[in-house]
N, CA, C and O of each residue as an XYZ file, in Angstrom:
976
protein
N     392.602    142.346     14.673
C     391.852    141.290     13.952
C     391.355    141.896     12.635
O     390.779    142.984     12.647
N     391.555    141.248     11.552
C     391.092    141.713     10.271
C     389.620    141.521     10.136
O     389.082    140.464     10.464
N     388.945    142.578      9.636
C     387.535    142.570      9.436
C     387.171    142.340      7.992
O     387.692    143.052      7.134
N     386.317    141.401      7.665
C     385.915    141.194      6.334
C     384.503    141.785      6.125
O     383.866    142.240      7.074
N     384.038    141.768      4.884
C     382.862    142.519      4.527
C     381.599    141.985      5.268
O     380.649    142.736      5.487
N     381.600    140.720      5.640
C     380.411    140.217      6.327
C     380.254    140.760      7.690
O     379.189    140.619      8.290
N     381.312    141.405      8.232
C     381.201    142.046      9.552
C     380.985    143.527      9.438
O     381.048    144.249     10.433
N     380.727    143.997      8.212
C     380.499    145.407      8.003
C     379.226    145.903      8.632
O     378.274    145.135      8.766
N     379.173    147.154      9.022
C     377.961    147.795      9.493
C     377.252    148.448      8.316
O     377.848    149.274      7.624
N     375.998    148.098      8.074
C     375.229    148.726      6.997
C     374.310    149.801      7.611
O     373.501    149.521      8.496
N     374.462    151.015      7.121
C     373.617    152.091      7.536
C     372.752    152.521      6.335
O     373.287    152.918      5.300
N     371.442    152.444      6.471
C     370.535    152.865      5.443
C     370.089    154.298      5.663
O     369.587    154.639      6.734
N     370.269    155.132      4.659
C     369.974    156.582      4.753
C     368.931    156.925      3.677
O     368.755    156.195      2.702
N     368.253    158.051      3.886
C     367.093    158.346      2.947
C     367.458    158.485      1.484
O     366.735    158.008      0.609
N     368.589    159.144      1.214
C     368.941    159.435     -0.175
C     370.418    159.721     -0.272
O     371.144    159.665      0.720
N     370.867    160.037     -1.509
C     372.318    160.223     -1.744
C     372.832    161.439     -1.003
O     374.001    161.465     -0.616
N     371.998    162.453     -0.791
C     372.422    163.601     -0.039
C     372.690    163.243      1.416
O     373.647    163.739      2.010
N     371.872    162.407      1.980
C     372.101    161.958      3.347
C     373.318    161.121      3.443
O     374.013    161.171      4.458
N     373.624    160.326      2.406
C     374.854    159.523      2.360
C     376.093    160.454      2.400
O     377.052    160.224      3.137
N     376.020    161.471      1.602
C     377.187    162.435      1.508
C     377.388    163.129      2.857
O     378.510    163.304      3.333
N     376.244    163.520      3.460
C     376.304    164.256      4.766
C     376.885    163.356      5.845
O     377.716    163.779      6.648
N     376.420    162.072      5.848
C     376.938    161.128      6.854
C     378.440    160.870      6.632
O     379.203    160.760      7.592
N     378.850    160.775      5.374
C     380.281    160.591      5.132
C     381.053    161.824      5.589
O     382.142    161.680      6.144
N     380.533    163.021      5.379
C     381.177    164.195      5.869
C     381.356    164.159      7.394
O     382.423    164.492      7.909
N     380.311    163.758      8.097
C     380.372    163.624      9.570
C     381.500    162.647      9.966
O     382.334    162.953     10.819
N     381.501    161.515      9.352
C     382.502    160.478      9.678
C     383.913    161.000      9.456
O     384.819    160.749     10.250
N     384.081    161.733      8.354
C     385.388    162.309      8.059
C     385.816    163.313      9.076
O     386.924    163.236      9.608
N     384.958    164.256      9.355
C     385.294    165.297     10.374
C     385.557    164.667     11.748
O     386.522    165.031     12.420
N     384.709    163.731     12.163
C     384.918    163.054     13.454
C     386.262    162.364     13.531
O     386.949    162.420     14.551
N     386.633    161.705     12.427
C     387.899    161.007     12.429
C     389.083    161.921     12.444
O     390.072    161.648     13.124
N     389.005    162.991     11.716
C     390.159    163.988     11.693
C     390.306    164.597     13.084
O     391.416    164.735     13.599
N     389.211    164.946     13.665
C     389.329    165.622     15.028
C     389.807    164.651     16.087
O     390.460    165.046     17.052
N     389.486    163.394     15.910
C     389.893    162.394     16.902
C     391.373    161.963     16.778
O     391.966    161.435     17.718
N     391.942    162.208     15.584
C     393.351    161.771     15.319
C     394.264    162.870     15.753
O     394.299    163.914     15.101
N     395.012    162.699     16.824
C     395.935    163.740     17.302
C     397.391    163.281     17.230
O     398.276    164.100     17.478
N     397.692    162.022     16.906
C     399.063    161.561     16.830
C     399.522    161.363     15.427
O     399.698    160.239     14.955
N     399.720    162.492     14.753
C     400.189    162.442     13.376
C     399.084    162.764     12.379
O     397.945    162.992     12.787
N     399.382    162.788     11.097
C     398.436    163.225     10.100
C     397.285    162.178      9.906
O     397.466    160.977     10.103
N     396.146    162.687      9.526
C     395.002    161.863      9.212
C     395.099    161.550      7.709
O     394.924    162.444      6.882
N     395.375    160.294      7.354
C     395.564    159.915      5.933
C     394.245    159.331      5.393
O     393.715    158.363      5.938
N     393.739    159.924      4.338
C     392.466    159.495      3.770
C     392.653    159.234      2.263
O     393.283    160.024      1.561
N     392.111    158.146      1.797
C     392.096    157.858      0.368
C     390.695    158.133     -0.175
O     389.722    157.465      0.175
N     390.634    159.146     -1.045
C     389.357    159.583     -1.653
C     388.966    158.714     -2.835
O     389.806    158.063     -3.455
N     387.673    158.718     -3.133
C     387.211    157.986     -4.328
C     386.514    158.995     -5.268
O     386.260    160.142     -4.899
N     386.217    158.524     -6.494
C     385.504    159.339     -7.438
C     384.039    158.996     -7.520
O     383.589    158.048     -6.877
N     383.310    159.721     -8.273
C     381.884    159.455     -8.460
C     381.004    160.613     -8.019
O     381.480    161.606     -7.470
N     379.734    160.465     -8.266
C     378.779    161.574     -7.997
C     378.582    161.843     -6.509
O     378.516    163.004     -6.105
N     378.488    160.809     -5.688
C     378.276    161.002     -4.297
C     379.525    161.592     -3.593
O     379.392    162.490     -2.762
N     380.750    161.083     -3.927
C     381.940    161.757     -3.413
C     382.011    163.262     -3.861
O     382.393    164.129     -3.074
N     381.650    163.532     -5.089
C     381.675    164.906     -5.531
C     380.745    165.763     -4.634
O     381.109    166.878     -4.260
N     379.610    165.271     -4.309
C     378.692    166.010     -3.400
C     379.304    166.160     -2.037
O     379.185    167.211     -1.407
N     379.983    165.081     -1.559
C     380.709    165.176     -0.302
C     381.733    166.253     -0.343
O     381.868    166.998      0.628
N     382.484    166.383     -1.442
C     383.524    167.436     -1.540
C     382.843    168.810     -1.522
O     383.387    169.745     -0.935
N     381.681    168.956     -2.143
C     381.040    170.248     -2.118
C     380.614    170.581     -0.666
O     380.688    171.739     -0.253
N     380.174    169.578      0.093
C     379.724    169.798      1.431
C     380.957    170.227      2.322
O     380.864    171.154      3.127
N     382.109    169.506      2.136
C     383.294    169.806      2.932
C     383.858    171.167      2.636
O     384.495    171.791      3.485
N     383.613    171.645      1.375
C     384.136    172.932      0.983
C     383.348    174.074      1.493
O     383.852    175.197      1.495
N     382.141    173.868      1.928
C     381.312    174.975      2.444
C     382.008    175.562      3.657
O     382.571    174.810      4.453
N     381.992    176.886      3.830
C     382.739    177.502      4.926
C     382.387    176.986      6.293
O     383.252    176.861      7.159
N     381.090    176.677      6.499
C     380.643    176.248      7.867
C     381.292    174.841      8.145
O     381.666    174.565      9.285
N     381.417    174.013      7.175
C     381.983    172.706      7.402
C     383.495    172.729      7.368
O     384.154    172.085      8.184
N     384.057    173.491      6.398
C     385.516    173.572      6.230
C     386.227    174.088      7.472
O     387.337    173.657      7.786
N     385.593    174.997      8.164
C     386.250    175.590      9.347
C     386.334    174.626     10.557
O     387.053    174.883     11.522
N     385.578    173.515     10.473
C     385.635    172.553     11.566
C     386.895    171.658     11.431
O     387.258    170.965     12.382
N     387.539    171.673     10.291
C     388.607    170.724     10.004
C     389.974    171.361     10.130
O     390.220    172.393      9.506
N     390.882    170.781     10.921
C     392.283    171.245     10.921
C     393.008    170.720      9.708
O     393.658    169.678      9.797
N     392.928    171.386      8.592
C     393.405    170.886      7.305
C     394.894    170.590      7.367
O     395.368    169.716      6.641
N     395.633    171.272      8.192
C     397.077    171.036      8.259
C     397.390    169.622      8.795
O     398.519    169.148      8.661
N     396.433    168.978      9.377
C     396.647    167.577      9.848
C     396.068    166.530      8.913
O     396.006    165.356      9.280
N     395.638    166.919      7.708
C     395.055    165.997      6.774
C     396.000    165.754      5.650
O     396.620    166.678      5.122
N     396.112    164.478      5.275
C     396.964    164.051      4.104
C     396.027    163.278      3.139
O     395.457    162.237      3.464
N     395.916    163.865      1.942
C     395.003    163.332      0.931
C     395.705    162.400     -0.081
O     396.749    162.720     -0.651
N     395.060    161.215     -0.269
C     395.475    160.286     -1.305
C     394.234    159.891     -2.107
O     393.125    160.348     -1.829
N     394.446    159.024     -3.118
C     393.319    158.556     -3.897
C     393.299    157.030     -3.908
O     394.349    156.390     -3.863
N     392.102    156.454     -3.966
C     391.988    155.024     -4.042
C     392.259    154.475     -5.442
O     392.727    153.348     -5.605
N     391.960    155.287     -6.432
C     392.284    154.931     -7.799
C     392.247    156.120     -8.692
O     391.801    157.196     -8.292
N     392.723    155.940     -9.931
C     392.746    157.047    -10.846
C     392.663    156.475    -12.276
O     393.175    155.388    -12.545
N     392.024    157.207    -13.169
C     392.052    156.901    -14.601
C     393.436    157.399    -15.131
O     393.901    158.473    -14.749
N     394.052    156.623    -15.981
C     395.367    156.989    -16.503
C     395.217    157.932    -17.681
O     395.412    157.573    -18.842
N     394.848    159.203    -17.308
C     394.611    160.265    -18.283
C     395.522    161.442    -17.977
O     396.036    161.542    -16.863
N     395.731    162.319    -18.918
C     396.661    163.440    -18.663
C     396.185    164.304    -17.453
O     394.995    164.337    -17.139
N     397.120    164.983    -16.801
C     396.839    165.901    -15.690
C     395.828    166.954    -16.191
O     395.975    167.533    -17.268
N     394.800    167.171    -15.358
C     393.836    168.135    -15.711
C     392.670    167.611    -16.557
O     391.748    168.360    -16.880
N     392.715    166.303    -16.918
C     391.667    165.736    -17.754
C     390.341    165.776    -16.992
O     390.332    165.609    -15.772
N     389.240    165.992    -17.677
C     387.913    166.065    -16.994
C     387.537    164.770    -16.300
O     386.796    164.800    -15.317
N     388.014    163.653    -16.772
C     387.644    162.312    -16.177
C     388.566    161.878    -15.040
O     388.422    160.784    -14.494
N     389.495    162.730    -14.700
C     390.420    162.440    -13.609
C     389.764    162.642    -12.258
O     389.128    163.673    -12.041
N     389.896    161.687    -11.337
C     389.376    161.879     -9.997
C     389.995    163.076     -9.308
O     389.343    163.821     -8.576
N     391.336    163.235     -9.586
C     392.043    164.412     -8.896
C     391.525    165.702     -9.485
O     391.378    166.666     -8.734
N     391.242    165.794    -10.747
C     390.710    167.018    -11.329
C     389.471    167.430    -10.646
O     389.302    168.601    -10.308
N     388.562    166.468    -10.422
C     387.306    166.752     -9.750
C     387.541    167.171     -8.314
O     386.971    168.154     -7.840
N     388.401    166.403     -7.611
C     388.711    166.717     -6.221
C     389.318    168.060     -6.084
O     388.967    168.817     -5.179
N     390.256    168.391     -6.991
C     390.930    169.665     -6.920
C     389.969    170.857     -7.144
O     390.012    171.851     -6.419
N     389.106    170.726     -8.168
C     388.241    171.859     -8.521
C     387.119    172.042     -7.492
O     386.732    173.167     -7.174
N     386.610    170.931     -6.983
C     385.443    171.043     -6.079
C     385.831    171.263     -4.616
O     385.141    171.985     -3.896
N     386.902    170.663     -4.182
C     387.289    170.726     -2.749
C     388.687    171.308     -2.489
O     388.832    172.317     -1.798
N     389.680    170.672     -3.038
C     391.051    170.905     -2.605
C     391.545    172.304     -2.868
O     392.389    172.807     -2.127
N     391.022    172.973     -3.946
C     391.405    174.295     -4.277
C     390.675    175.354     -3.371
O     390.974    176.547     -3.407
N     389.712    174.844     -2.569
C     388.831    175.742     -1.815
C     389.138    175.687     -0.297
O     388.581    176.464      0.479
N     389.989    174.804      0.096
C     390.322    174.653      1.511
C     391.891    174.697      1.697
O     392.622    174.414      0.748
N     392.373    175.034      2.862
C     393.795    175.181      3.086
C     394.536    173.900      3.364
O     395.315    173.807      4.312
N     394.275    172.869      2.494
C     394.978    171.610      2.687
C     396.260    171.639      1.856
O     396.252    172.053      0.696
N     397.348    171.200      2.457
C     398.674    171.238      1.826
C     399.161    169.933      1.341
O     399.861    169.870      0.330
N     398.805    168.835      2.052
C     399.398    167.522      1.778
C     398.468    166.709      0.913
O     397.653    165.925      1.400
N     398.613    166.921     -0.422
C     397.759    166.260     -1.383
C     398.634    165.429     -2.321
O     399.575    165.952     -2.918
N     398.334    164.170     -2.448
C     399.168    163.278     -3.274
C     398.321    162.685     -4.388
O     397.686    161.641     -4.237
N     398.338    163.391     -5.512
C     397.646    162.880     -6.721
C     398.369    161.702     -7.283
O     399.593    161.626     -7.175
N     397.673    160.792     -7.872
C     398.331    159.637     -8.572
C     398.940    160.153     -9.859
O     398.246    160.760    -10.674
N     400.216    159.921    -10.051
C     400.850    160.414    -11.323
C     400.351    159.667    -12.527
O     400.022    158.483    -12.452
N     400.297    160.367    -13.641
C     399.841    159.744    -14.906
C     400.703    160.136    -16.090
O     400.288    160.045    -17.245
N     401.943    160.583    -15.768
C     402.796    161.051    -16.862
C     403.604    159.966    -17.581
O     404.089    160.194    -18.689
N     403.752    158.803    -16.972
C     404.480    157.702    -17.596
C     403.572    156.600    -18.001
O     402.394    156.842    -18.264
N     404.070    155.388    -18.064
C     403.193    154.238    -18.291
C     402.402    154.005    -17.024
O     402.757    154.496    -15.952
N     401.325    153.249    -17.160
C     400.500    152.969    -15.948
C     401.354    152.216    -14.922
O     401.253    152.494    -13.727
N     402.209    151.252    -15.370
C     402.960    150.502    -14.460
C     404.027    151.377    -13.740
O     404.260    151.242    -12.539
N     404.653    152.268    -14.520
C     405.633    153.193    -13.892
C     404.964    154.101    -12.881
O     405.517    154.340    -11.807
N     403.823    154.595    -13.190
C     403.082    155.508    -12.315
C     402.568    154.779    -11.076
O     402.538    155.366     -9.994
N     402.169    153.534    -11.205
C     401.793    152.738    -10.036
C     402.909    152.541     -9.101
O     402.712    152.653     -7.891
N     404.089    152.250     -9.587
C     405.247    152.042     -8.761
C     405.658    153.364     -8.090
O     406.069    153.373     -6.929
N     405.544    154.479     -8.829
C     405.838    155.766     -8.212
C     404.887    156.096     -7.082
O     405.295    156.625     -6.048
N     403.648    155.789     -7.278
C     402.626    156.111     -6.205
C     402.858    155.232     -5.016
O     402.713    155.680     -3.879
N     403.219    153.983     -5.244
C     403.578    153.073     -4.097
C     404.724    153.683     -3.289
O     404.703    153.633     -2.059
N     405.713    154.252     -3.958
C     406.866    154.880     -3.241
C     406.305    156.103     -2.436
O     406.744    156.362     -1.316
N     405.380    156.807     -3.001
C     404.786    157.968     -2.268
C     404.124    157.478     -0.978
O     404.309    158.062      0.090
N     403.344    156.388     -1.098
C     402.655    155.854      0.082
C     403.686    155.318      1.076
O     403.504    155.509      2.279
N     404.733    154.672      0.646
C     405.724    154.158      1.566
C     406.462    155.252      2.290
O     406.821    155.106      3.458
N     406.696    156.375      1.581
C     407.325    157.564      2.225
C     406.466    158.145      3.282
O     406.952    158.530      4.345
N     405.145    158.222      3.006
C     404.219    158.767      4.002
C     404.083    157.824      5.196
O     403.905    158.258      6.335
N     404.171    156.541      4.912
C     404.001    155.532      6.014
C     405.273    155.400      6.777
O     405.237    155.073      7.963
N     406.402    155.639      6.156
C     407.709    155.509      6.797
C     408.211    154.057      6.842
O     409.036    153.696      7.681
N     407.704    153.258      5.943
C     408.172    151.849      5.860
C     407.741    151.253      4.560
O     406.845    151.770      3.894
N     408.386    150.145      4.184
C     408.019    149.470      2.934
C     407.212    148.176      3.181
O     406.812    147.483      2.245
N     406.997    147.888      4.442
C     406.173    146.709      4.837
C     405.078    147.202      5.711
O     405.298    148.014      6.610
N     403.872    146.708      5.449
C     402.699    147.131      6.215
C     402.622    146.389      7.550
O     402.791    145.171      7.598
N     402.375    147.105      8.599
C     402.221    146.546      9.972
C     400.754    146.509     10.310
O     400.134    147.571     10.354
N     400.154    145.357     10.552
C     398.720    145.295     10.905
C     398.367    146.155     12.094
O     397.215    146.568     12.226
N     399.326    146.442     12.972
C     399.024    147.271     14.152
C     399.084    148.780     13.882
O     398.720    149.594     14.730
N     399.555    149.128     12.674
C     399.717    150.562     12.299
C     399.206    150.755     10.895
O     399.966    150.610      9.938
N     397.928    151.082     10.744
C     397.304    151.216      9.443
C     397.921    152.313      8.630
O     398.282    153.370      9.149
N     398.040    152.048      7.321
C     398.470    153.056      6.385
C     397.467    154.225      6.306
O     397.853    155.393      6.350
N     396.206    153.892      6.192
C     395.143    154.906      6.060
C     394.282    154.920      7.285
O     393.995    153.890      7.894
N     393.873    156.137      7.635
C     392.859    156.260      8.707
C     391.474    156.018      8.149
O     390.577    155.528      8.836
N     391.315    156.391      6.819
C     389.986    156.184      6.221
C     390.224    155.890      4.722
O     391.032    156.554      4.072
N     389.540    154.933      4.216
C     389.513    154.669      2.758
C     388.087    154.747      2.280
O     387.251    153.981      2.758
N     387.774    155.609      1.386
C     386.441    155.718      0.795
C     386.367    154.854     -0.457
O     387.279    154.879     -1.284
N     385.304    154.103     -0.599
C     385.117    153.185     -1.749
C     383.713    153.340     -2.322
O     382.766    153.695     -1.620
N     383.611    153.061     -3.627
C     382.309    152.999     -4.242
C     381.950    151.530     -4.557
O     382.660    150.606     -4.162
N     380.872    151.352     -5.250
C     380.447    150.017     -5.658
C     379.904    150.087     -7.112
O     378.903    150.755     -7.370
N     380.546    149.424     -8.006
C     380.071    149.464     -9.402
C     378.975    148.408     -9.603
O     378.804    147.479     -8.814
N     378.230    148.615    -10.732
C     377.151    147.665    -11.032
C     377.670    146.288    -11.417
O     376.919    145.313    -11.436
N     378.967    146.218    -11.726
C     379.630    144.956    -11.938
C     380.381    144.360    -10.695
O     381.076    143.346    -10.765
N     380.185    145.050     -9.610
C     380.814    144.586     -8.365
C     382.222    145.076     -8.108
O     382.860    144.679     -7.133
N     382.723    145.972     -9.020
C     384.070    146.478     -8.766
C     384.088    147.561     -7.666
O     383.051    148.147     -7.355
N     385.220    147.809     -7.109
C     385.462    148.908     -6.226
C     386.838    149.432     -6.455
O     387.725    148.693     -6.882
N     387.049    150.772     -6.163
C     388.275    151.402     -6.659
C     388.376    151.035     -8.106
O     387.387    151.155     -8.829
N     389.589    150.568     -8.595
C     389.631    150.060     -9.958
C     390.006    148.547     -9.897
O     390.803    148.030    -10.680
N     389.380    147.902     -8.926
C     389.541    146.413     -8.788
C     388.372    145.805     -9.563
O     387.331    145.495     -8.984
N     388.552    145.634    -10.894
C     387.488    145.197    -11.753
C     387.519    143.649    -11.874
O     388.576    143.032    -11.742
N     386.367    143.055    -12.120
C     386.304    141.604    -12.298
C     387.288    141.111    -13.361
O     387.421    141.719    -14.424
N     387.968    140.013    -13.067
C     388.847    139.367    -14.024
C     390.193    140.015    -14.204
O     390.962    139.547    -15.044
N     390.541    141.075    -13.466
C     391.798    141.782    -13.635
C     392.863    141.097    -12.820
O     392.578    140.646    -11.710
N     394.107    140.997    -13.333
C     395.178    140.353    -12.597
C     395.496    141.033    -11.242
O     395.998    140.370    -10.335
N     395.221    142.299    -11.101
C     395.476    143.076     -9.889
C     394.719    142.450     -8.707
O     395.127    142.622     -7.559
N     393.634    141.733     -8.974
C     392.848    141.132     -7.844
C     393.692    140.096     -7.121
O     393.422    139.806     -5.955
N     394.680    139.540     -7.751
C     395.525    138.532     -7.149
C     396.766    139.047     -6.467
O     397.532    138.285     -5.877
N     396.964    140.383     -6.553
C     398.164    141.034     -5.963
C     398.103    140.940     -4.394
O     397.117    141.322     -3.764
N     399.177    140.429     -3.835
C     399.206    140.304     -2.408
C     400.419    141.006     -1.768
O     400.584    140.983     -0.548
N     401.268    141.632     -2.613
C     402.461    142.306     -2.145
C     402.465    143.779     -2.377
O     402.634    144.560     -1.441
N     402.281    144.176     -3.615
C     402.334    145.528     -4.025
C     401.176    146.333     -3.395
O     400.103    145.775     -3.164
N     401.374    147.602     -3.121
C     400.323    148.408     -2.540
C     399.464    149.054     -3.617
O     398.308    149.409     -3.386
N     400.070    149.201     -4.827
C     399.377    149.899     -5.958
C     399.554    149.007     -7.182
O     400.607    148.406     -7.390
N     398.506    148.940     -7.976
C     398.558    148.094     -9.192
C     397.835    148.796    -10.314
O     397.386    149.935    -10.183
N     397.731    148.068    -11.450
C     397.078    148.652    -12.635
C     395.896    147.719    -13.049
O     395.799    146.555    -12.661
N     395.040    148.319    -13.844
C     393.930    147.532    -14.385
C     393.610    148.108    -15.777
O     393.814    149.292    -16.044
N     393.110    147.238    -16.637
C     392.716    147.710    -18.002
C     391.400    147.041    -18.289
O     391.349    146.133    -19.120
N     390.313    147.459    -17.624
C     388.966    146.781    -17.803
C     388.445    146.992    -19.213
O     388.609    148.056    -19.809
N     387.815    145.950    -19.728
C     387.214    146.083    -21.042
C     385.854    146.713    -20.980
O     385.280    147.089    -22.003
N     385.329    146.831    -19.757
C     383.978    147.341    -19.536
C     383.979    148.827    -19.175
O     382.904    149.410    -19.028
N     385.125    149.449    -19.031
C     385.220    150.828    -18.649
C     386.355    151.519    -19.370
O     387.350    150.871    -19.697
N     386.245    152.807    -19.631
C     387.296    153.496    -20.362
C     388.588    153.668    -19.567
O     388.586    153.716    -18.336
N     389.703    153.760    -20.320
C     390.976    154.104    -19.757
C     391.624    152.936    -18.958
O     390.955    152.100    -18.349
N     392.980    152.948    -19.012
C     393.733    152.164    -18.053
C     393.508    152.829    -16.684
O     393.154    154.003    -16.570
N     393.742    151.986    -15.638
C     393.526    152.547    -14.272
C     394.732    152.241    -13.385
O     395.455    151.274    -13.626
N     394.940    153.043    -12.390
C     395.866    152.837    -11.288
C     395.010    152.718    -10.033
O     394.112    153.526     -9.793
N     395.306    151.702     -9.247
C     394.392    151.459     -8.099
C     395.176    150.966     -6.872
O     396.210    150.312     -7.007
N     394.684    151.278     -5.721
C     395.115    150.610     -4.506
C     394.785    149.125     -4.628
O     393.769    148.750     -5.213
N     395.643    148.297     -4.076
C     395.416    146.817     -4.034
C     394.675    146.448     -2.746
O     394.475    147.278     -1.859
N     394.282    145.191     -2.675
C     393.667    144.722     -1.467
C     394.518    144.893     -0.236
O     393.986    145.307      0.794
N     395.870    144.588     -0.269
C     396.675    144.788      0.916
C     396.659    146.240      1.374
O     396.551    146.500      2.572
N     396.763    147.184      0.456
C     396.775    148.577      0.877
C     395.464    149.031      1.469
O     395.464    149.780      2.446
N     394.334    148.601      0.908
C     393.010    148.921      1.464
C     392.833    148.266      2.851
O     392.271    148.865      3.769
N     393.313    147.065      2.970
C     393.235    146.358      4.283
C     393.962    147.144      5.369
O     393.542    147.112      6.526
N     395.048    147.852      5.026
C     395.786    148.564      5.997
C     395.101    149.898      6.292
O     395.607    150.967      5.951
N     393.942    149.804      6.932
C     393.091    150.941      7.185
C     392.446    150.799      8.537
O     392.205    149.694      9.023
N     392.163    151.967      9.151
C     391.423    151.965     10.365
C     389.935    151.935     10.136
O     389.172    151.467     10.980
N     389.519    152.446      8.967
C     388.115    152.520      8.604
C     387.971    152.485      7.098
O     388.640    153.250      6.402
N     387.132    151.637      6.583
C     386.742    151.595      5.135
C     385.261    151.988      5.106
O     384.462    151.475      5.889
N     384.911    152.882      4.217
C     383.515    153.264      4.049
C     383.113    153.147      2.615
O     383.652    153.831      1.744
N     382.154    152.270      2.366
C     381.527    152.191      1.020
C     380.378    153.184      0.910
O     379.559    153.296      1.823
N     380.318    153.902     -0.203
C     379.235    154.813     -0.488
C     378.419    154.205     -1.620
O     378.920    154.054     -2.734
N     377.204    153.865     -1.353
C     376.380    153.109     -2.360
C     375.083    153.759     -2.505
O     374.312    153.823     -1.547
N     374.787    154.268     -3.701
C     373.518    155.019     -3.917
C     372.879    154.603     -5.261
O     373.567    154.296     -6.235
N     371.579    154.607     -5.266
C     370.859    154.399     -6.508
C     370.341    152.988     -6.670
O     370.924    152.020     -6.182
N     369.187    152.904     -7.395
C     368.496    151.657     -7.582
C     369.279    150.650     -8.417
O     369.019    149.449     -8.351
N     370.248    151.144     -9.212
C     371.051    150.275    -10.064
C     372.021    149.385     -9.245
O     372.621    148.445     -9.767
N     372.147    149.718     -7.954
C     373.114    149.037     -7.084
C     372.473    147.958     -6.204
O     373.154    147.325     -5.397
N     371.163    147.753     -6.361
C     370.464    146.782     -5.448
C     371.087    145.429     -5.433
O     371.440    144.910     -4.374
N     371.228    144.848     -6.592
C     371.761    143.500     -6.705
C     373.170    143.379     -6.112
O     373.456    142.458     -5.348
N     374.047    144.330     -6.480
C     375.410    144.216     -6.072
C     375.574    144.554     -4.587
O     376.492    144.060     -3.933
N     374.701    145.380     -4.072
C     374.730    145.716     -2.655
C     374.374    144.403     -1.882
O     375.050    144.041     -0.919
N     373.324    143.726     -2.320
C     372.938    142.435     -1.671
C     374.111    141.460     -1.673
O     374.384    140.807     -0.666
N     374.793    141.365     -2.790
C     375.911    140.421     -2.912
C     377.103    140.888     -2.063
O     377.839    140.061     -1.524
N     377.295    142.209     -1.945
C     378.353    142.735     -1.133
C     378.093    142.373      0.333
O     378.969    141.826      1.003
N     376.914    142.674      0.816
C     376.583    142.407      2.219
C     376.713    140.932      2.570
O     377.163    140.559      3.653
N     376.296    140.094      1.596
C     376.372    138.666      1.804
C     377.805    138.104      1.763
O     378.039    136.959      2.148
N     378.759    138.927      1.290
C     380.128    138.449      1.251
C     380.362    137.552      0.056
O     381.141    136.604      0.149
N     379.713    137.819     -1.062
C     379.834    137.007     -2.267
C     381.180    137.286     -2.887
O     381.348    138.288     -3.582
N     382.160    136.400     -2.643
C     383.553    136.625     -3.078
C     383.742    136.600     -4.576
O     384.842    136.868     -5.060
N     382.725    136.293     -5.305
C     382.829    136.332     -6.825
C     382.845    137.757     -7.301
O     383.145    137.976     -8.475
N     382.551    138.731     -6.497
C     382.622    140.104     -6.864
C     383.805    140.772     -6.132
O     384.008    140.522     -4.943
N     384.585    141.618     -6.829
C     385.780    142.174     -6.199
C     385.534    142.953     -4.895
O     386.302    142.849     -3.939
N     384.444    143.733     -4.884
C     384.203    144.549     -3.703
C     384.008    143.736     -2.414
O     384.310    144.198     -1.314
N     383.503    142.531     -2.585
C     383.235    141.740     -1.386
C     384.480    141.073     -0.774
O     384.413    140.445      0.283
N     385.609    141.228     -1.468
C     386.872    140.683     -0.999
C     387.670    141.736     -0.190
O     388.770    141.458      0.288
N     387.086    142.958     -0.047
C     387.765    144.002      0.710
C     387.758    143.671      2.214
O     386.739    143.256      2.766
N     388.907    143.861      2.854
C     389.053    143.677      4.267
C     389.662    144.925      4.907
O     390.158    145.798      4.194
N     389.633    145.025      6.230
C     390.245    146.179      6.931
C     390.792    145.715      8.239
O     390.240    144.825      8.886
N     391.924    146.348      8.639
C     392.439    146.096      9.962
C     391.564    146.710     11.068
O     391.704    146.408     12.253
N     390.632    147.611     10.606
C     389.738    148.282     11.529
C     388.281    147.911     11.248
O     387.897    146.743     11.304
N     387.476    148.940     10.942
C     386.036    148.761     10.728
C     385.722    148.947      9.246
O     386.468    149.564      8.486
N     384.567    148.372      8.879
C     383.998    148.566      7.544
C     382.561    149.044      7.720
O     381.774    148.406      8.419
N     382.230    150.124      7.110
C     380.871    150.698      7.136
C     380.360    150.831      5.705
O     381.099    151.257      4.817
N     379.152    150.484      5.489
C     378.478    150.651      4.185
C     377.382    151.671      4.376
O     376.432    151.435      5.123
N     377.500    152.791      3.715
C     376.477    153.853      3.720
C     375.670    153.666      2.431
O     376.200    153.842      1.334
N     374.413    153.315      2.564
C     373.581    153.067      1.384
C     372.319    153.882      1.492
O     371.758    154.043      2.576
N     371.873    154.394      0.364
C     370.580    155.072      0.386
C     369.412    154.050      0.217
O     369.646    152.892     -0.128
N     368.206    154.481      0.456
C     367.038    153.595      0.427
C     366.878    152.956     -0.963
O     366.469    151.801     -1.077
N     367.203    153.715     -2.008
C     367.073    153.107     -3.346
C     368.050    151.960     -3.528
O     367.714    150.971     -4.179
N     369.231    152.061     -2.981
C     370.254    150.990     -3.174
C     369.895    149.761     -2.432
O     370.271    148.665     -2.849
N     369.162    149.886     -1.315
C     368.754    148.708     -0.552
C     367.395    148.166     -0.993
O     366.859    147.230     -0.399
N     366.860    148.767     -2.031
C     365.629    148.272     -2.633
C     364.355    148.720     -1.946
O     363.297    148.117     -2.128
N     364.460    149.807     -1.135
C     363.275    150.354     -0.484
C     362.660    151.469     -1.339
O     363.375    152.200     -2.024
N     361.372    151.586     -1.294
C     360.708    152.652     -2.014
C     361.065    153.995     -1.366
O     361.186    154.081     -0.144
N     361.224    154.988     -2.143
C     361.594    156.310     -1.637
C     360.390    156.881     -0.858
O     360.464    157.992     -0.334
């Protein structure tokens, strides 16, 4: 049964550090529990994921993870040259991936046009999945990490973008007027093909959008996210409007 955002579990944590630590625990638990094939995870960008990467790279935490069973993907990427400071993969590589023995890493390509690179990444996902059609009984991702923008976007599913209407392709493009760079992003169907979706929401600037997300306000892109499995929202006290 498909889960929509109104059925999400909201966990309120003291601060952004606690959110990152909880996300680390969920990731390690999921990887250790998955024994029938690789654990496929779609990472996100942002300050809290960066702190998560730092935690996972610490020797005490890294040694808990059988990295050979982990397959890394990204939920979205800015269409910038390889190695660019604003690239999610550049951050992931420098903070985490270069520090642990993970071999199966699939960066979103950015060498062609955004449309060409989106199609190429979809082929990468299909090769990993072993099919070109998504089966609701067999999720593409074991875990998808998502953020929440102050405009209600998640991944690079920005308000008003044509990619919000995509129902077939797994990967699409966006060119938001409110944020720099063209983007390549997972689509709603690809995110839905997940065993677990986790939103990481921190900071007082997210109060209004978090309220609308939890209420299932479909006028914001993040609230239209669904999953074949569970949805968890990890929010710090500032994001839920509580005093620190």
